[in-house]
N, C-alpha and C positions, 0 to 999 in steps of 0.2 A: 504493500499500500504506500501511497505517496508519503515521503518523509517517515515511513515506518510507524504511522499513527495506527491507533486501534479502534477508532470510532467506526462503527459498521451499521448503526441503527437504520439509516436511510440509504445505505450504500447499495448500488447496483451490483449483483454478482458478476464475477469475472468469466463465467463460463457460457455466456450468451443465452442464458435461460430466462432472462428477465421478461416479465409481462407487464407492460404499463398499465393495462387494464385492471391489474390487481393491486396496484399501488394506491394508497389513500390519498385523497386530496385534503383531509382535515383530520386532526388528532381524534383519538377514540374518546377522550373526555374533553369538555370545554375548559381550557386552562383559566385559572383566575388572572384577570387582567393585571392586578397590582403585583402578583408574584411574578408574571411574565416580565413586567416593566423593571422590576428589581433585579431579576435574574439577567436581563439583557444589559442593564447598566453595569453590572459586575463584570460580564464578559467584555463589554466594550472597554472597561478600564483595564482589564487584563491584556486585551489586544494592544491597547496604546502602549503599555509598559513593554510588552514583548516586541513591538515594532521598533522601539527605540534601540533595543539591543541588536535586533535583526539588521537594522540599517547600518549600525556600527560594525557589526560582525563582517558583513559582506561576502560570506562564503557562498550563499545560495540566493536564488531568486524565487519568488512566489507568484504564481499566476492563478487568479481566480477567474473562472469562466461562468457567466450567468446566462441561462437559456430558459425560455418559457413562452407560453402563449401571451398574446397582447393582454395587458392589465394583470399579469401574474404578479407584479410587485418587484420587478428587477430593480428599478431605479430607487424605490424607496428602501429597499432591503440594502443595497449598496450604500446609500447615504446613512442610514441608521447604524449599521454594522461598523462602518469605517469612520464614524463621526469623530472619534478621538485621535485618529492616526495623523502623524505629521505629513503634511502634503509634500515635503521635500523628498520623502521616501515612498510615495504612493501616487499612482496615476491611474485615472479611469478613462477608458477609451470605448466609445460606442460605435458600432458598425451598422450602417444603413445600407440601402441598395448601392452596389458597386459603381464607381464612376467608370467613364469610358477608358481611362488610363488603367484602372484596376482590371478591367475586363481584358485588356491585352496581356495580362500576366496569368500565372497559374493561380488557382483559387486560394492558396494559402498565402500568397505574397502580401496582401494588404495588411493581414494580421501579423505576419513575421516581422514587418517593419515596426510594430508597436510592442514588441516583446519587452518585458522588464529586464534590466541589468541586475546583476547580483547585488543584493542589499535592498533591492526594490520589491515592492508589492505592486503588481500589475492587476487591474481589474478590466476584464472584457465584458461589456454589456453587449451580448451577442458576439459571434465569433465565426470561425471557419465552419461551425455547425450549421450556419445559415445555408451553406452551399450543399448540405445533404438533407435539408428539411424544407425550407421555403422554396429553394429551387427545384426540389423534387416535386413539390406541389404545383408550382408554376413554372414549367420548363419551356414555356412559350417563347419562340424566337431564338432559342439556344441550340447550337449544334452539338448535341450530347450523344455519345456512343451508347451501345446497348448496355455495356458494363460500367457505365459512369459511376453509379452509386457504390458498387462493389469496390471499385478502383479508388473512389475518393475515401471511403471509410478505411481501406487498407492504408492509404496515405496518411490519414489523420493518426491512425494507431502507430504508424512507424514514426511519424513526426514527433508525437507526444512522447514516445520512447526515447527518441533523440534528445528532446528537452530535458527529460529526467536524467539521462546519462551524462548530461553536460551541466548539471547544477540548478535546474528549474524545477521546482515543486509545483505540480499541476493539480489543482482541485476544481472539480466541475459540478455546478449546482443547477439542477432542473427544478424550477418552482412549479409544482404540479397544481394546476388550477382546474377546477370543475367548470363545465359549460355554464351551469347555473350561476356560480359566483362571478364568472366573467360578465354575464348579463347585468348582474347587479352593479358591478364596478362601471360598466359602460354606461348604465342608467345614471349613476352619480356623476359622470362626467357631463351628462346632458342637463341634469337637474340642478347642479351647483355652478353658479356662473364663474367662480374661481377656478373651475376645472374644465370650462368649455373648450379652452384652448388645446386641452389634451385629446378631445375627441376628434377622431379621423373617420371620414365616411367609409373608408376601406375596412375599418374594424367590423363593421356589419357585414360587408361582402365577404370577409375572410371567415366569418362563422359558418358559412355554408360549406366551407372546406374542413371543418373541425375534424371529422374522422380521418381525412387524408393527412392532416398534420399529426394527429395522434400516431397514425401508422408510421410516418416518417420519423418521429421522435423515438418510437418504439425500436425501429431498426438501428437508429444511430446510437442510442443508449446501450442496447444490447451488445452491439459490435464494437463498441469503443471504451467500455469501462474495463480497465485493466489496473493491476496493483500500482503501476507507476503513474497513472492518471485516472483515478476513480471517479465515477459519477455518483452523485447524491441526489435522489429524487425526493425533494422536501414537500410535504403537504403545505400548500399555499393559500388554501381558502381562509385561514386565520393569519393575517399578516404578522401580528407580533409573535405568534408561535414560530412561524417560518423564519423570522429574523433571529430568533434565539437559537434555533437549530443551526443555522448558518454560522453564526458567531461562535457557538460552542465547538463546531467542527474546526474552524480556522484556528481558534485558540489552542485546541488540543494538538493539532499539527504543528503549530509553532513551538509549543512547549516541548514536543518531541525532538524537534530540531535542536533545542538547547542553544539558542543564540547567546552569545556572551560579548561583553565589551572587550575590546583588545587591551592586552596588558603590555607593559614596557619592560625591557631588561634593565639590569642595574646601571649600565652606562647611560641609558636614556633617563633613567630616574634621577641620577646625579646632574645630568644636564638640565632637566626640568627644576630641580631644586636650586641651581644656579640662577635660572631666570626668575624664579620666585624670590630669591634674595634681592635681585636687581629691582624688581618692581616694588617690593616692600620698602626699599630705600627711598623710593619717590613719594611714599605716602607720609602723612603726619605720624609722628612717633607714637607707637602703641596701637595703631590701627591694624587689624587683621592679625595681630600677633597670636601665634598658637593656632591659627586656622588650618 
């Protein structure tokens, strides 16, 4: 598993037996909102502290991929879970329809350009998985081979293995939303003036392809969940619950990585002490003594 973590509650099996139809979209019991809020705050604080050490350590990169149907809560989950993270060590990239330039390259190219460096946390709001889901549902106008999907899924598996082998920990979250809850959230975008800007007419048209999208995600999740790049299918009908599951998973993986602040050898320590004495000499007598 990525980073050697042990969290498996929502993890997609690695043997391609996963059935999305059997995965829940909501928790068995309705969680207490106050307990969820408190637990999330604790995880966000833990993530903040771990990210400081992860950034300073610089041995590995972390890539978080978020996928899901429209209105599944990708944006708000990213915002709430990463709220305490230092922006200097974290970057969110959203992928929409490919540009003409991007279409002139292989389907992985535009995402590869945005991969995080070591010490960085990269967040992909959508990713190369768009090219085996939305493109699979809407292949119109594209010159695709008969084996396109098999080939692309194989390329994704191999590329994610390449990332893992070269120091990038990959975690993938599918926010699993029910059709009924999507309808409620789209209605909210219509009924609340502050959300009108989020409503797109295509959201309604795409609902007609719900089953096709579920089948495309089913194929992608089963074919690409591997120990080096696992998928987590998180019930997303309850947003606070989903956010907590994501936060707990990221925190657990970072803890397993054991990021640490760099230490210095004796020679460097002596050098720093010399600089300290020099700076103290410029301050009023007694200030910072013994610090």
